[in-house]
LONUKE-615847 format. One record per residue: x negated, y, z negated of N, C-alpha, C in turn. Coordinates in steps of 0.05 Angstrom, whole numbers, plus 32768, in hexadecimal, padded with zeros to 4 digits. Atoms other than C-alpha are relative to their C-alpha. Layout:
% residues N
XYZXYZXYZ...
***
This chain:
% residues 342
7FF57FE57FFE762E897D72A2801780027FEC7FE97FFB80127675897E728480117FE87FFF7FEE8017800376A9894D726C80117FFC80197FF580087FE676CF892972A3801D800880047FE57FF77FFB7714894672998000801E800880007FE57FF67729898772BA800180147FE97FFD7FED8016773D89A772787FE680037FF080187FFF801076F9899772597FE9800D800F80157FF27FF176CF89B572917FFF801D7FF780017FE5800A76B689F77273800B801480157FF47FEE7FEE76DF8A2F72917FEC8013800D80147FEE7FF576A38A5D729A7FF07FF38016800F800E7FEC767E8A2872C180117FFD80197FEF80017FE876BA8A1D72EF8001801B800E7FFF7FE57FF476BE8A6872F97FE78006801080197FFB7FF276758A6A730C7FFE7FF0801A800080107FE8767C8A31733E8012800D80157FEF7FF27FED76B68A56735E7FF4801A800A800C7FE67FF876918A98735E7FE97FFB8014801580057FED76558A797381800B7FF8801B7FF380067FE776838A5C73B5800A8019800E7FF77FE77FF576A18AA173BD7FE98010800C80177FF27FF5765C8ABF73C77FF77FF3801A8006800D7FE6764F8A8B73FD8014800880157FEC7FF77FED76908A9F741D7FFB801C800B80077FE57FF7767B8AE8741F7FE880008012801780027FEE76398AD4743E80097FF6801B7FF5800A7FE7765E8AAC7472800E801680107FF27FEB7FF276888AE974827FEE8014800D80137FEF7FF276498B0E74977FFA7FF8801C800380097FE4764A8AE574D67FE37FFC8008801C80047FF5760A8AE874FF7FEB800B7FED80137FF5801375E98B1174C87FFD7FF17FE780018010801875F58ADD74937FEA7FEC800180158015800275C18AAC747A800B7FE480037FF4801A7FFF75F28A737477801C8001800D7FE580037FF776338A5A7495800E7FED7FEE7FF08011801176688A3E7467801E800780037FE47FF97FFB76AF8A42748380137FF47FEB7FEF800D801376C98A1874497FFF800E7FE480057FF5801B76B08A43740F801780107FF57FEA7FEF800A76EA8A74740A80167FEF7FF47FEA8011800A771E8A3D74027FF87FF27FE6800A800D801876F38A1A73CE7FFE80147FE980037FEC801576E78A5A73A8801B80077FF47FE57FF8800A77318A6C73A38003801E7FFF7FFA7FE47FFF77538AAF73A37FF580107FE8800A7FF2801777418AC2735C7FE280058001801D7FFD7FFF76F78AB673657FF88014801680067FED7FEA76F68ADB73A88005801D7FF67FFA7FE5800A77178B1773877FEC80097FEB80137FFA801676E98B14734A7FE58007800B801A7FFA7FF576AA8B1273747FFF801980107FFF7FE77FF076BF8B4973A3800080187FED7FFF7FEA801376CF8B7673677FE580047FF3801A7FFF800E768E8B6573447FEB800C801380147FF57FED76658B7573838005801E80047FFB7FE47FFA76888BB7738E7FF980127FE980057FEE8017767E8BD173477FE57FFC7FF4801A8006800E763B8BB173337FEB7FF68013801680097FEE76078BAE736A7FE87FF67FEF8016800C800E75CE8B81735380077FED7FEA7FF88013801475F88B5573257FFA7FE4800A800A80197FF675D68B11732D80107FE87FF77FF38019800775ED8AC9732A7FEF7FED7FF0800F8016800D75B38A9F73137FE380057FFB801D7FFB800375708AC273107FFC801A7FF180047FE8801075658AF372D77FE4800A8000801D7FF98002751B8AFA72E77FFB801D800980037FE47FF975268B4073048019800F7FFB7FE97FF0800775558B7672EB8005801480167FFA7FEE7FEA75798B9E7321801680147FF87FEA7FEF800875AC8BC372F77FFB801D800680057FE47FFD75898C0572FE7FFD800A801D80047FF87FE475818C05734A801A8009800C7FE87FF87FF275B28C27737880097FE980127FF580157FEF75DF8BFC73A47FF98004801D80047FFB7FE475C98C1C73E57FED7FEC800D801480127FF5758B8BF173F0800C7FE480027FF4801B800075B18BB273DD80157FFD80157FEB80027FEB75EC8BC1740A7FF47FFF801C800C7FFF7FE675BE8BD074447FF57FE58009800B801A7FF9759F8B8B744180137FE97FFB7FEC8015800375DF8B66743180007FF27FE58002800E801975CE8B5373E98011800C7FEA7FF17FF2801476008B8073C5800D7FEC7FED7FF28010801476188B6173847FED7FEB7FF380118014800C75E38B2B737A7FE48001800C801A7FFD7FF375A68B4473A27FFB7FEA8014800480157FED75B28B0B73D27FFA7FE57FF580098019800D75A58AD4739F800E7FE7800B7FF280187FF875DC8AA373B27FFB7FFA801E800680057FE475D08AAC73FD7FE47FF48003801C80097FFE75858AA273F47FFE7FE37FF48001801B800C758E8A6673C5800C7FEB80137FF380137FEE75BF8A4573F57FEF7FFA8018801180037FE975928A5174307FE77FEF7FFA8017800F800975568A36740A80067FE27FFE7FF8801C8003757A89F673F980097FF3801A7FF9800A7FE6759889EF743E7FE87FF88011801880057FEF755589F574617FF07FE97FF580108016800B753289C67431800D7FE580067FF280197FFA7567899074397FFD7FF7801C800280077FE47566899374847FE37FF98008801C80067FF9751A899574887FF67FE57FF48007801A800B7512895A7459800D7FE9800F7FF380147FF07544893274817FF17FFC801B801080017FE7751C894374C07FE57FF17FFB8019800E800774DD892A749C80057FE27FFF7FF9801C8000750088E8749080027FF5801C7FFE80087FE4751088E574DA7FE47FFB800C801A80037FF474C888F074ED7FF17FE87FF4800F8016800D74AE88BD74BA800C7FE580067FF3801B7FFF74E2888674C480127FFD80197FEE80027FE9750B88977502801D80057FF97FE47FFA8005755388AC750A80117FE87FF87FF180188006756A886475037FFE7FF77FE380048008801C7551886074BB8017800B7FEE7FEB7FF780137587886374857FF380147FEC80097FEC80147580889F74578018800A7FF17FEB7FF7801275A888BF741F7FFB801D7FF780027FE6800D75B78905740580117FFE7FE77FF18001801975CC890A73BC8002801C7FF57FFC7FE6800C75EA894A73A0800A7FFB7FE37FF98004801C75E989477354800B801B7FF67FF27FE88007761A897973388009800E80197FF97FF67FE576378982737E8012801880007FEE7FE98000766E89B2736A800E8004801A7FF37FF97FE7768A89D673A77FED80018017801380017FEB764E89C773D2800D7FF580197FF480097FE7766089BE741C7FEC7FF78015801580067FEC761F89A8743C80077FE880117FF980177FF0763C896674538011800880187FEE7FF87FEB766C898D747F7FF58017801180097FE87FF1764289C874967FE37FFF800A801B80037FF675F989B2749E7FFF7FEB8016800380127FEA75E2898E74DC7FEA7FEC7FFB80148015800275BC894C74DA7FEA8005801580167FFC7FEC7578894B74FF80077FF5801B7FF9800C7FE77597891F7534801B7FF17FFC7FE7800F800275D888FA75447FFB7FE57FF38007801A800C75B588B975317FFC80037FE280047FFB801C759F88D674EF801A80047FF17FE67FFC800C75E588ED74E0800E7FE67FFB7FF2801A8002760088A774EC7FF47FF07FE8800E8010801475CD888C74BA7FFD800E7FE580027FF0801975D688C07483801A7FFD7FF07FEA80008013760288B874467FFC80157FEB80017FEB8014761188F2741880107FF87FE77FF280068019762288E573CF8002801B7FF07FFC7FE880107641891E73A780097FF77FE47FFC8008801C763E8915735B800A80187FF07FF67FEA801276698940732D80197FF57FF27FE88009800F76A5893D72FF80177FFD80137FEA80077FEE76E58922731C8011801880087FEE7FEA7FF9770E896273187FF480118016800C7FF07FEC76DC8988734280007FF3801B8001800E7FE676D389537378801C7FFB800B7FE580047FF6771E8946737C800B8019800C7FF77FE77FF5772C898F73877FF38005801B800E7FFD7FE676F7899073BE800D7FEE80157FF480137FED7716895273DE801A800C800B7FE77FF57FF7775A897473E07FFD8017801480047FE97FF0773F89B373FF7FF27FF9801B800F80077FE8770E8994743180107FEE80137FEF80117FEF77418961744A7FF07FEF8013800E80117FEC772A8940748A7FEC8010801180157FF17FF276F58974749D7FEA7FEE8009801480127FF476C0895574C97FE580037FF1801A8000800B767F894074A97FEB8005801680147FFA7FEC7642895B74CD7FE47FF77FF8801B800880097606894874A27FFE7FE27FFE8000801C8006761A8900749880177FF1800D7FEA80107FF6764688C774AE80137FF97FEA7FF080098017765F88B874687FFA80117FE880037FF18019766B88E17429800E7FF17FEA7FF5800F8016767788C173E6800280137FE77FFC7FF08019769488E673A97FFC7FED7FE8800780108018767788CC7368800980107FE77FF67FF28017769F88E1732B7FEF7FF87FE7801280068017767088E872F07FF980197FF0800A7FEB8012765E891372B47FE37FF97FFA801C800780007613891472BB7FF380047FE4800C7FFC801B7605892D727480077FE97FED7FF680138014762E88F7725180007FE3800A7FFF801B7FF6762D88BA727F7FE87FFA8012801780087FEF75FA889372A980078005801D7FF97FF87FE475FE88B672EC7FF27FED8014800D80127FEE75CD8884730A80127FE780057FEE80177FFD75FE884A72FD8018800880117FE97FF77FF076378873731A7FF88002801E800A7FFD7FE4760D888173587FFC7FE5800D8003801B7FF675F988387361801B7FF380067FE5800C7FFC764188237358800F800B80177FF27FF47FE97655885173907FF27FFB801B800D80087FE87625883273C27FE5800C8005801B7FF67FFD75E4885773B77FEC7FE98002801380157FFC75AA882D73CF7FE4800A7FF7801B7FF9800A7569883273A77FEB7FF88015801680067FED752A883473D18003800D801B7FFD7FF17FE77547885B740B7FF6801D7FFD80087FE48002752B88A0741B801980117FF97FE97FF1800B755888D073F57FF8801D7FFC80037FE48006755E891C73F3801280077FE97FF17FF980197573893173AD8004801E7FFF7FFA7FE380017595897573A7800C80067FE47FF77FF8801B759C899273618001801E7FFE7FFD7FE37FFE75B589D9736C8010800A7FE97FF17FF4801675C88A00732E80097FED7FEB7FF88015801375CA89C273037FEF7FFD7FE7801280098014758C89B772DA8003800E7FE57FFF7FF18019759489EF72A780197FFA7FF07FE98008800F75D989D472937FFD7FE67FF280058019800C75BB8992727E7FED80037FE880138000801675978982723D7FE47FFA800A801B80057FF6754B898072437FFB7FE280058004801D7FFD754C8934723A800C7FF6801A7FF280097FE7757F892972727FF3800C8018800C7FF27FE9755E895C72A07FE67FF280088019800D7FFA7519893C729B80047FE3800A7FFA801B7FF7753588F672A1800B7FFF801C7FF57FFF7FE5755C890A72DF7FEB8003801580157FFD7FEC751E892173037FF17FE68004800E80197FFE74FB88DF72F480117FEB800E7FEE80147FF3753788B5730880038005801D7FFE7FFA7FE3753E88D9734A7FE77FF6800E801A80097FF474F488CA735880007FE280028001801D800074FB8881734580147FF380137FEA800C7FF0753C8874736B7FFC8004801E80047FFA7FE47528889373AD7FE77FF3800B8017800D7FF374F9887273DF7FEC8014800980147FEE7FF574BD888E7402800D801480137FF57FEA7FF174CA88D074268018800D7FF37FEA7FF3800F74FE88E373F17FF7801D7FF980067FE480067502892C73DD8014800B7FEB7FF17FF48015751D895973A78002801E80057FFC7FE37FFE753B899F73AC801080087FE77FF47FFB801A754C89BF73697FFA801C7FF780047FE6800D75548A0073437FFD7FFC7FE280058002801D75388A0972FD7FFA801C7FF680087FE7800C752B8A4272CC7FEA7FFB7FEC80158003801374F18A4F729E800B80057FE47FF67FFD801B74F68A527251800A801D7FFA7FF77FE5800574FC8A9E7251801C8005800B7FE67FFD7FF575388A9B727F80157FF17FF07FEE800F801175588A6672538006800F7FE77FFC7FF18018754D8A8F72158012801980047FF07FE87FF9756B8ACD7236801D7FF880057FE580097FFA75A78AA5724F80107FF97FE77FF28009801875B78A89720B800380157FEB7FFD7FEA801275B08ACB71E77FEF7FFC7FE780118000801875938AD771A280087FEA7FEC7FF88014801375B98A9F718080067FE6800F7FFB80197FF175AF8A5D71A5800F7FEB7FF17FF18014801075CB8A34716B801E800580037FE37FFA7FFD760E8A587171800A7FF7801B7FF880097FE5760F8A4B71BC80027FE280017FFF801E800076008A0171B080197FF67FF27FE88008800E763889FB717D8019800580117FE97FFA7FEF76688A1D71AD80037FEB80167FFF80157FEB765589EA71E3800A7FE67FF57FFA801A800B765C89AF71B5801D7FFE7FF57FE68001800E769C89C2719080158013800C7FEC7FEF7FF376BE89F371BF800780197FF07FFB7FE9801176B88A2B718C7FF18018800A800D7FE87FF876A88A72719B80038006801D7FFC7FF77FE476AE8A9A71DB7FE58000800E80197FFF7FF076788A8D720F80018019801180017FE77FF176628ACE722F7FFF7FFA801E800380077FE476508AAC72717FF87FE380018009801B7FFB763F8A6972907FE37FFD7FF7801C8002800875F68A7972827FFD7FFA7FE280028006801D76048A75723780017FE27FFA7FFF801D8003760E8A2A72427FE77FF2800B801A800C7FF775C88A20725F7FF37FF17FE9800D8010801575A189EB72387FE37FFA8005801B80097FFC755F89DD725A7FF18013801380127FF07FEF752489FD727E7FE97FF08009801A800A7FF674E789EC72A67FEB800A7FED80117FF6801674B889EF726A7FE27FFB8004801C80037FF8747689E1728F7FFD800A801C80037FF87FE4745889FA72D0800D7FEC80127FF180137FEF748289DC73087FF07FE8800A800F80177FF6744989B173227FFE7FEA7FEB8000801380167448898F72DE801D7FF67FFA7FE4800780087493899172CF800C7FEC80137FF380117FED74A7896E730F7FF17FE78007800F80197FFB74718938730F80127FE87FF7801380077FEB746F8903732A80088009801C7FFB7FF47FE67491892873637FE88011800980147FEE7FF57460894C7391800E801B80057FF47FE67FFD74708996738C7FF9800C801B80057FF47FE6747889B473D18003801F7FFE7FFC7FE38003749289F973BC801080057FE77FF17FF6801674A98A1C737D8001801F80037FFF7FE47FF874C18A617391801480107FEF7FEE7FED800D74E08A9D736E800D801180167FF37FEE7FED75118ACB73917FED8017800780117FEA7FF774EB8AFD73BA7FE47FF78009801A800A7FF774AE8AD173C580037FF3801C8000800D7FE6749A8AB27407800F7FE57FFE7FF08018800174CB8A7A7418801980027FF07FE87FFC801175008A9773EB8009801D80017FF87FE47FFC75128ADA74098013800380187FF080007FE7752C8AD274518008801D80087FFA7FE57FF9752A8B1E74588018800C7FF27FE77FF7800C75658B2674297FFD80067FE280027FFA801D754A8B2C73E27FFD801E7FFC80007FE3800675598B7273C87FF880077FE4800A7FFB801C753F8B6973817FE380078000801C7FF9800474FB8B7873657FEE7FE88008801380147FFA74BE8B52737B7FF97FF07FE780078010801874B18B18734B7FE380027FF8801C7FFF800A74738B1973207FF47FE48002800D801A7FFF743F8AE1732480077FEE7FE97FF880138015744E8AA272FD7FE67FF57FF28017800C800E741D8A8B72C77FFC7FE380098005801B7FF673FB8A4B72DD7FF87FEC7FEB80078014801573E28A2C729C80187FFB7FEE7FE88008800F74138A08726F800680137FE97FFB7FEF8017740A8A347231800C801B80097FF77FE67FF774138A757257801C7FFE800D7FE680047FF4744E8A59727E80167FFF7FEB7FEB8002801574748A47723E8003801A7FF17FFE7FE7800E74638A8A721F8009801780117FF87FEB7FEE74778AB2725C801B800C7FF87FE77FF3800974AC8AE672488011800980177FF07FF87FE974C48AF3728F80137FEA80087FED80147FF775048ACE729F7FFD7FFA801E800580077FE574FB8AA872E080127FE880087FF380177FF475238A7A730E7FEE7FF680178010800C7FEB74FE8A4A733C80127FEF80127FF480127FEC75198A2A737C7FE97FED8009801580147FFE74F189EA738580057FEC8016800080167FEC74E189BA73BE7FEA7FED7FF880148014800774BD897973AD80067FE780107FFD80177FF074B1893873D07FF27FE87FF3800C80198009749F88EF73C37FED7FF58015801480087FEB745F88DC73E780027FE280067FFF801C7FF77459889B740D7FF17FED7FEE8011801080127425888373DB800C7FFB7FE57FF38002801B74548889739F800E7FE57FFE
***
């Protein structure tokens, strides 16, 4: 992701992380009507991000966070407000719910396959201000006792989280380990092993909002390393974009954006301008040797939850050539698993 000092972490990326936490906080404030519960999100977001997100929602219904596959700028805000998606069409709430459900369901699968007494791990790569260790429930008390959560990110982010979370009670696991690492520039696998990660144990890997910030080489290598390091019954939950979404995010001059990233020159319009990689083959091929369980776009079955207020997504090309040539920007939320035979 970014260099390991606070001053070197791109400001726009920090702002985006805070904004997403703020959107989770607004979803939490919906109470029983919300898709998720996150009582920690507002403190993690901070006052500036909360103000910024509230203002953006009030003046720009349909302004999205991470999925440019459907344009909502021309729609009125009434439909969006009625369904609770004002400002981002429900993207962050839906994404968070998708990842929450997948993580809990995969942990329950490990329980069924190996029993609650089996040790298991959850690894959040690019953890940012994620709070799943404190707000999701383990499948059983026994499973919680035998679950370790590893959060991997730059030191400045994880240290701020530590200060804010304090001694809040862990609910998903018995032990949480902060792993300080710049995943783009250093060997994150060695950092993980050095922090107590045990290869061969069933592991749920969570890569939310991370992959497009990595170079194509690092992104593809990460998927393979996750597969190799986790044992049978391991699983992967990840968000990716297609080449058209990457091209749109980087604008008409990708070389200029790359130079800005490398040398700190030029003004980045948004965090998206720092995207570097895309899912450049149909998901069933791109994620191999993982077994693809689901690759969903917002608004499709399994990625709606009755809250998507954007346009219905168009069908995805299935052959490799058509997929790469597709001009529709798309974001995919993906669930994949490691079969027992692997």
